[in-house]
C-alpha positions as CSV (number, residue, x, y, z in Angstrom):
1,M,93.2,100.6,102.7
2,E,96.1,102.7,101.2
3,D,96.3,105.6,102.1
4,L,95.1,104.7,105.7
5,K,99.2,102.6,104.9
6,D,100.8,106.1,103.4
7,R,100.2,107.5,106.1
8,L,101.6,104.9,108.5
9,R,104.7,105.8,106.2
10,D,104.9,108.7,107.4
11,V,103.8,108.1,111.1
12,I,106.6,106.2,110.9
13,I,109.1,108.1,109.4
14,R,108.0,111.3,111.3
15,S,107.6,110.1,115.1
16,L,111.5,108.0,114.4
17,R,113.1,110.7,112.5
18,L,114.4,108.0,109.7
19,E,115.7,111.0,107.6
20,N,117.6,107.6,105.5
21,V,114.3,105.8,104.4
22,K,111.8,107.2,102.4
23,P,107.8,106.1,102.2
24,E,108.5,103.7,98.7
25,D,111.4,101.6,101.1
26,I,108.8,100.2,103.5
27,K,106.1,97.4,101.4
28,D,102.9,96.4,103.0
29,D,105.2,93.7,104.3
30,T,108.3,94.6,105.1
31,P,109.3,93.4,108.8
32,L,109.5,96.9,111.7
33,F,111.5,95.1,113.4
34,G,114.9,92.7,113.3
35,E,115.6,92.8,109.7
36,G,113.7,95.4,108.3
37,L,113.5,98.6,109.0
38,G,116.0,98.0,112.0
39,L,113.5,99.0,115.0
40,D,114.1,98.7,118.4
41,S,112.4,98.5,121.3
42,I,112.9,102.4,122.8
43,D,111.6,103.2,118.4
44,A,108.7,100.7,119.8
45,L,107.9,103.2,122.7
46,E,107.9,106.2,120.6
47,L,105.6,104.9,118.1
48,V,102.6,103.6,119.9
49,V,102.7,107.1,121.6
50,A,102.9,108.7,118.3
51,L,100.4,106.3,117.0
52,E,97.9,106.2,119.8
53,K,97.7,110.2,119.4
54,E,97.0,110.0,115.5
55,F,95.1,107.5,115.2
56,G,93.0,107.2,119.0
57,I,94.5,103.6,119.9
58,K,95.7,101.6,122.5
59,I,98.3,98.4,122.7
60,S,98.3,98.6,126.2
61,D,99.4,94.5,125.5
62,E,102.6,93.3,125.3
63,E,101.3,90.3,123.2
64,V,99.3,91.7,121.2
65,G,101.5,94.6,120.8
66,V,104.2,92.1,118.9
67,K,101.2,90.7,116.4
68,V,100.2,94.7,116.0
69,F,103.7,96.4,115.1
70,Q,104.9,93.3,112.5
71,N,104.5,95.4,109.5
72,I,102.6,97.6,108.0
73,G,99.6,95.9,106.9
74,T,99.4,94.2,110.6
75,L,100.0,97.5,111.4
76,A,97.0,98.9,109.4
77,E,94.3,95.9,109.8
78,F,95.1,96.8,113.2
79,I,93.9,100.4,113.7
80,E,90.8,99.7,110.6
81,T,89.9,97.5,113.0
82,K,90.0,99.3,116.3
83,G,91.5,102.8,115.7
84,E,88.9,106.0,116.1
85,R,89.8,108.1,114.0
86,A,90.7,105.9,110.9
87,P,89.9,106.9,108.1
């Protein structure tokens, strides 16, 4: 699970081009939106595309997305249960 979380941090930083963010800055419970990383709806769309490509998941429902994109921990749990290529 820790390897998956590390991959998620890398995908988030790389796909959203977060130049001033290091993987260690994103804790398991850091909110991805709002007060945490401060991502917005455009970032969410880019992140969905990157995660679908990287992990073979589908996030087609906004309600599911709201729950899944809370933080690295919730995202990792979702990918671990739904992902086709999760380690």
